TIMARKOL-764128 format. One record per residue (C-alpha): z, y, x; residue in three letters; residue number from 1. Coordinates in Angstrom, 2 decimals. Example, Ala and Ser with C-alpha at 12.3 -4.5 7.8 and 13.67 -1.06 7.14 Angstrom:
2
up	north	east	residu	num
7.80	-4.50	12.30	ala	1
7.14	-1.06	13.67	ser	2
***
This chain:
355
up	north	east	residu	num
0.00	0.00	0.00	met	1
-0.94	3.42	1.40	asn	2
2.28	5.35	0.85	ile	3
0.89	8.60	2.22	arg	4
-2.09	8.48	-0.10	arg	5
0.14	7.59	-3.04	thr	6
2.33	10.54	-2.17	trp	7
-0.50	13.02	-1.89	ile	8
-1.98	11.75	-5.16	thr	9
1.35	12.27	-6.90	ala	10
1.67	15.75	-5.45	met	11
-1.81	16.68	-6.56	leu	12
-1.15	15.29	-10.01	ala	13
2.01	17.36	-10.27	ala	14
0.08	20.41	-9.15	gly	15
-2.90	20.18	-11.49	val	16
-1.90	23.34	-13.33	ala	17
-1.54	25.18	-10.05	leu	18
-5.22	24.83	-9.31	gly	19
-6.18	26.91	-12.31	ser	20
-3.59	29.58	-12.89	val	21
-4.26	31.17	-16.27	met	22
-5.05	34.89	-16.15	asp	23
-3.04	36.92	-18.63	gly	24
-5.80	39.26	-19.76	gly	25
-7.49	40.51	-16.57	ala	26
-10.95	39.54	-15.36	gln	27
-11.07	41.46	-12.05	gly	28
-12.52	39.52	-9.12	ala	29
-10.86	39.35	-5.72	glu	30
-12.23	41.48	-2.91	ala	31
-13.82	38.47	-1.23	ala	32
-15.35	36.89	-4.32	thr	33
-19.12	36.88	-4.61	val	34
-20.95	37.45	-7.89	ser	35
-22.15	34.18	-9.37	arg	36
-25.55	35.74	-10.04	ser	37
-26.11	35.93	-6.27	his	38
-25.09	32.34	-5.64	leu	39
-27.58	29.60	-4.76	gln	40
-25.44	26.44	-4.27	ala	41
-23.93	26.96	-0.76	val	42
-25.14	29.97	1.23	asn	43
-24.15	31.08	4.72	glu	44
-22.49	34.48	5.18	ile	45
-21.39	36.57	8.13	thr	46
-17.62	36.76	8.75	val	47
-15.94	39.44	10.86	thr	48
-12.38	39.82	12.12	trp	49
-11.23	43.38	12.85	asp	50
-14.89	44.41	12.91	gly	51
-16.04	41.73	15.37	lys	52
-18.50	39.11	14.13	glu	53
-17.23	35.54	14.39	leu	54
-19.37	32.96	16.15	ser	55
-19.58	30.60	13.17	arg	56
-20.86	31.53	9.74	lys	57
-18.84	31.28	6.55	gly	58
-20.22	30.09	3.23	ile	59
-20.11	31.03	-0.43	val	60
-19.91	28.41	-3.14	ser	61
-19.48	28.90	-6.89	arg	62
-18.65	32.56	-6.45	gly	63
-16.02	32.20	-3.73	ser	64
-16.09	32.63	0.03	ser	65
-14.98	30.14	2.69	tyr	66
-14.27	30.46	6.42	val	67
-14.60	27.67	9.05	pro	68
-11.17	26.26	9.86	ile	69
-11.88	26.54	13.59	thr	70
-12.41	30.28	13.24	glu	71
-9.16	30.62	11.28	val	72
-7.42	28.75	14.09	arg	73
-8.85	31.04	16.77	asp	74
-8.35	34.46	15.15	val	75
-4.78	33.67	14.05	leu	76
-3.82	31.87	17.27	gly	77
-2.90	28.60	15.56	leu	78
-3.16	24.96	16.57	ser	79
-5.41	22.45	14.81	leu	80
-4.75	18.72	14.87	his	81
-6.84	15.91	13.37	tyr	82
-5.26	12.58	12.41	asp	83
-8.02	9.97	12.19	ala	84
-5.77	7.40	10.49	lys	85
-4.81	9.77	7.68	glu	86
-8.12	11.63	7.78	arg	87
-6.12	14.84	7.78	ser	88
-6.27	18.22	9.52	tyr	89
-3.11	20.20	10.22	thr	90
-3.23	23.92	10.94	leu	91
0.13	25.02	12.32	ser	92
1.86	27.71	14.34	gly	93
2.49	30.17	11.52	ala	94
5.11	30.36	8.77	leu	95
2.92	28.25	6.51	his	96
1.58	24.93	7.71	glu	97
-1.75	24.02	6.12	ile	98
-2.60	20.33	5.76	lys	99
-5.94	19.09	4.47	ile	100
-6.57	15.45	3.53	tyr	101
-10.26	14.51	3.50	val	102
-10.92	11.40	1.43	tyr	103
-14.57	12.17	0.78	gly	104
-16.99	15.05	0.43	gly	105
-15.65	15.97	-3.01	asp	106
-12.09	14.65	-2.65	glu	107
-9.97	16.98	-0.53	ile	108
-6.23	17.53	-0.92	gly	109
-4.88	20.84	0.40	leu	110
-1.15	21.39	0.96	leu	111
0.81	24.47	1.99	val	112
4.16	23.58	3.57	asn	113
4.00	20.20	1.88	gly	114
3.06	21.41	-1.56	tyr	115
-0.19	21.83	-3.48	tyr	116
-1.34	25.45	-3.40	ser	117
-2.88	27.35	-6.28	asn	118
-5.88	28.33	-4.17	ser	119
-9.31	26.75	-4.40	lys	120
-9.87	23.51	-2.49	asp	121
-11.24	23.38	1.02	ala	122
-14.84	22.29	1.51	lys	123
-16.50	19.89	3.93	leu	124
-20.14	20.88	4.49	val	125
-22.37	19.18	7.08	asn	126
-19.35	17.85	8.93	gly	127
-17.61	21.24	9.12	arg	128
-14.39	22.04	7.27	leu	129
-14.02	25.41	5.51	tyr	130
-10.90	27.05	4.06	leu	131
-11.10	29.24	0.93	pro	132
-10.53	32.96	1.39	tyr	133
-7.87	33.05	-1.32	asp	134
-5.77	30.58	0.70	leu	135
-5.94	32.91	3.71	leu	136
-5.07	35.87	1.49	his	137
-2.22	34.24	-0.40	gln	138
-0.47	32.38	2.40	tyr	139
-1.74	33.48	5.83	met	140
-1.48	37.27	5.77	gly	141
-5.22	37.97	5.65	val	142
-7.07	40.55	3.57	gln	143
-10.81	40.77	3.11	gly	144
-13.63	42.89	1.76	ala	145
-17.01	41.57	0.62	trp	146
-20.30	43.40	1.16	ser	147
-22.99	42.05	-1.13	ser	148
-25.68	44.14	0.55	ala	149
-24.86	42.79	4.02	glu	150
-23.66	39.35	2.88	gln	151
-20.58	39.90	5.02	thr	152
-16.91	39.06	4.57	leu	153
-14.75	41.42	6.63	ser	154
-11.26	40.11	7.43	leu	155
-8.19	41.74	8.92	thr	156
-4.41	41.33	8.88	ser	157
-2.58	42.21	5.67	leu	158
0.24	44.76	6.18	pro	159
3.62	43.06	5.79	gln	160
7.20	44.21	5.31	asn	161
9.04	45.14	8.51	lys	162
11.16	42.06	8.95	leu	163
11.12	38.77	10.84	thr	164
10.92	35.61	8.78	leu	165
11.74	32.33	10.54	glu	166
12.68	28.83	9.42	thr	167
15.60	26.47	9.83	arg	168
15.85	22.80	8.94	thr	169
18.81	20.87	7.52	leu	170
18.73	17.10	7.81	arg	171
20.96	14.25	6.72	glu	172
20.16	10.66	7.68	val	173
21.59	8.04	5.32	thr	174
21.08	4.27	5.18	pro	175
18.76	4.71	2.19	lys	176
16.79	7.85	3.02	ala	177
16.16	10.53	5.59	asp	178
16.80	13.84	3.78	ile	179
15.39	17.07	5.18	ser	180
14.85	20.59	3.90	val	181
13.34	23.67	5.51	arg	182
14.56	27.12	4.44	tyr	183
13.83	30.75	5.43	pro	184
15.95	32.99	7.62	val	185
15.43	36.77	7.61	leu	186
16.20	39.22	10.40	ser	187
15.33	42.76	11.42	gly	188
15.84	44.30	7.99	met	189
17.05	47.88	7.63	ala	190
19.73	46.82	5.14	asn	191
21.97	44.37	7.01	ala	192
24.05	43.48	3.94	lys	193
20.98	42.72	1.85	ala	194
19.66	40.57	4.68	glu	195
22.92	38.59	4.91	ala	196
23.13	38.14	1.15	asp	197
19.56	36.81	0.89	met	198
20.05	34.47	3.84	asn	199
23.19	33.14	2.16	ala	200
21.17	32.36	-1.00	val	201
18.53	30.45	0.95	phe	202
21.06	28.54	3.03	arg	203
23.18	27.59	0.01	gln	204
20.12	26.31	-1.86	his	205
19.23	24.06	1.08	ala	206
22.80	22.79	1.44	glu	207
22.95	22.02	-2.28	asp	208
19.78	19.95	-2.03	phe	209
21.24	17.92	0.84	ile	210
24.61	17.33	-0.83	ser	211
23.15	16.50	-4.24	glu	212
20.67	14.08	-2.67	ser	213
23.39	12.32	-0.68	val	214
25.51	11.99	-3.82	glu	215
22.60	10.73	-5.90	gly	216
21.65	8.10	-3.32	leu	217
25.08	6.52	-3.60	lys	218
24.11	5.24	-7.06	glu	219
20.68	3.98	-5.97	met	220
19.86	0.44	-4.81	pro	221
18.35	0.02	-1.37	ala	222
14.62	0.91	-1.31	pro	223
12.09	-1.90	-1.38	arg	224
10.58	-2.85	1.95	glu	225
7.51	-0.77	2.71	gly	226
8.24	1.75	-0.06	ile	227
10.81	4.16	1.35	pro	228
12.62	6.80	-0.65	tyr	229
11.60	10.41	0.06	glu	230
13.78	13.51	-0.12	tyr	231
12.11	16.60	1.30	thr	232
12.27	20.33	0.73	gly	233
10.30	23.34	1.93	asp	234
9.32	26.83	0.81	phe	235
6.31	29.10	0.35	ile	236
6.18	32.89	0.72	val	237
3.97	34.37	-1.99	his	238
4.41	38.09	-1.34	his	239
5.90	40.03	1.59	asn	240
4.82	43.65	1.31	arg	241
5.53	46.96	-0.42	asp	242
9.29	46.40	-0.15	gly	243
9.16	43.15	-2.15	ile	244
9.74	39.60	-0.91	leu	245
8.84	36.77	-3.29	ser	246
9.08	33.10	-2.37	leu	247
9.50	29.64	-3.86	thr	248
11.54	26.68	-2.64	ala	249
10.32	23.24	-3.68	his	250
12.02	19.87	-3.38	glu	251
10.33	16.51	-3.77	tyr	252
12.27	13.31	-4.42	thr	253
11.02	9.77	-4.77	tyr	254
13.55	7.03	-5.45	ala	255
11.34	4.31	-6.93	gly	256
9.40	4.22	-10.15	gly	257
5.91	5.37	-11.08	ala	258
6.14	8.75	-9.37	his	259
8.45	11.20	-7.69	gly	260
9.69	14.52	-9.04	met	261
9.27	18.03	-7.74	thr	262
11.54	20.94	-8.57	tyr	263
10.90	24.61	-7.89	arg	264
13.15	27.65	-7.51	thr	265
11.72	31.14	-6.98	ser	266
13.33	34.36	-5.83	trp	267
11.89	37.87	-5.86	thr	268
13.92	40.48	-3.99	phe	269
13.76	44.24	-3.64	ser	270
14.29	44.61	0.10	leu	271
15.75	48.16	0.23	pro	272
18.81	47.13	-1.80	asp	273
18.62	43.31	-1.82	gly	274
18.50	43.14	-5.62	lys	275
17.20	39.88	-7.10	lys	276
14.57	40.89	-9.62	leu	277
14.00	39.36	-13.04	gln	278
10.70	39.26	-14.89	leu	279
11.64	42.34	-16.94	ala	280
12.06	44.27	-13.67	asp	281
8.39	43.84	-12.73	val	282
6.50	43.82	-16.05	ile	283
6.95	45.81	-19.25	asn	284
8.90	43.87	-21.86	leu	285
10.04	46.85	-23.92	gln	286
9.49	47.16	-27.68	gly	287
6.94	44.69	-29.03	asp	288
5.82	43.67	-25.53	arg	289
8.32	40.80	-25.37	lys	290
6.97	39.33	-28.63	gln	291
3.42	39.70	-27.34	lys	292
4.38	37.82	-24.20	leu	293
6.07	35.03	-26.16	asp	294
3.01	34.66	-28.38	thr	295
0.65	34.67	-25.45	tyr	296
2.66	32.08	-23.53	val	297
2.92	29.75	-26.53	leu	298
-0.83	29.98	-27.18	glu	299
-1.53	29.32	-23.52	thr	300
0.73	26.26	-23.45	leu	301
-0.89	24.85	-26.58	glu	302
-4.42	25.48	-25.33	glu	303
-3.73	24.13	-21.85	gly	304
-3.13	20.57	-23.02	gly	305
-0.15	18.26	-22.74	gly	306
2.14	20.56	-24.73	tyr	307
5.31	18.70	-25.77	leu	308
6.71	21.43	-28.04	gly	309
10.02	23.23	-27.95	gly	310
9.00	26.65	-26.63	phe	311
11.20	29.36	-28.17	gln	312
10.31	32.32	-25.99	gly	313
10.42	33.49	-22.39	val	314
14.08	33.69	-21.28	pro	315
15.55	36.63	-19.39	ala	316
15.98	34.45	-16.29	asp	317
12.44	33.02	-16.47	ala	318
11.03	31.45	-13.31	ser	319
8.34	33.59	-11.72	phe	320
7.02	34.88	-8.44	tyr	321
4.84	37.79	-7.36	ile	322
1.49	37.17	-5.75	gln	323
-0.74	40.11	-4.98	gly	324
-1.09	42.34	-8.03	asp	325
0.44	39.97	-10.58	ala	326
3.58	38.18	-11.63	ala	327
3.14	34.44	-12.08	val	328
5.37	32.93	-14.76	leu	329
5.91	29.16	-14.60	tyr	330
7.86	26.29	-16.13	phe	331
9.22	23.08	-14.62	gln	332
7.64	19.65	-14.89	leu	333
8.32	18.13	-18.33	tyr	334
9.91	21.36	-19.57	glu	335
7.11	21.98	-22.08	tyr	336
4.19	19.84	-20.91	thr	337
3.51	16.27	-19.84	ala	338
3.93	15.42	-16.14	tyr	339
0.21	15.05	-15.47	ala	340
-0.32	18.72	-16.41	tyr	341
1.93	19.87	-13.60	gly	342
3.79	23.17	-13.52	phe	343
2.28	25.42	-16.22	pro	344
1.61	28.78	-14.56	glu	345
0.58	31.95	-16.36	ile	346
-0.70	34.90	-14.37	lys	347
0.41	38.29	-15.66	leu	348
-1.58	41.02	-13.88	pro	349
0.30	44.29	-13.43	phe	350
-2.80	46.14	-14.64	ser	351
-2.22	44.57	-18.06	val	352
1.54	44.03	-18.10	trp	353
2.54	47.01	-15.96	lys	354
6.16	48.09	-15.87	lys	355
***
């Protein structure tokens, strides 16, 4: 049994909804998205970094732009490793580790820090692997501008908040499972108290995962030979600019059965004062806006498939994160939809739901 492939399949299944985040009323294209009317299957484009043309061409496919993974490696100073046994590429050296599993030309699994991203999939064209621009923009601190006239994608670094963001790992080895979780550590912030308070939140969340996993394993039988239990945790930074830091911790557990379970916890902080923001702090929920949001979310859940019922409205402490110019509201696995539909995510652009 290929445990790694089973794992990646389960992760992709749990992330189905992440691959097609629903847009709450806005139709604006990203800066690096090409008009579909100009698209002829897969076309080559010029890619520049800080104004200098890269040696390898990018491509456009179905209205979106892609950059060769080797060029991403070089301009960002990362390392790239290929595992022939797994048929996987790992791009590392930055806060987010990108892992791409290539099972076939049309079957590619893309993970960010161990979890399925909500960007478009990578592409393998004529033996060369390409990463989607939106992955670079969302998770690798890259911004881009598209010139239709010149067929050129111009890339540069995205301005970030003035802070240092590093990682730490907690690990507990038990007879039944090796438990590990990675969590963020902030430094260099202007507000030292806010920095300490946020670091305490991240550390406590990681410690809770370790202790709860150890306690839960006490009630579990020993794993079957060849099918180990898995208890892992990591995090993703969605937004780190304009005085806002928004990130999500995710924990995956497999202790037998048909599939594992993934849980998510998101935090959005105002860096000047360290305040943890709620959804109502970033979008307008005054007057009849809250009812409009509740109606929109219910309709979206029903139309998205797999709806199990029970939605009574968006709570004050709703799970969300900020990514770019939108808040992304989400619900846990099984909370309102069947497992195969993943985490329902609903994009709420600030241009529509502005505070």
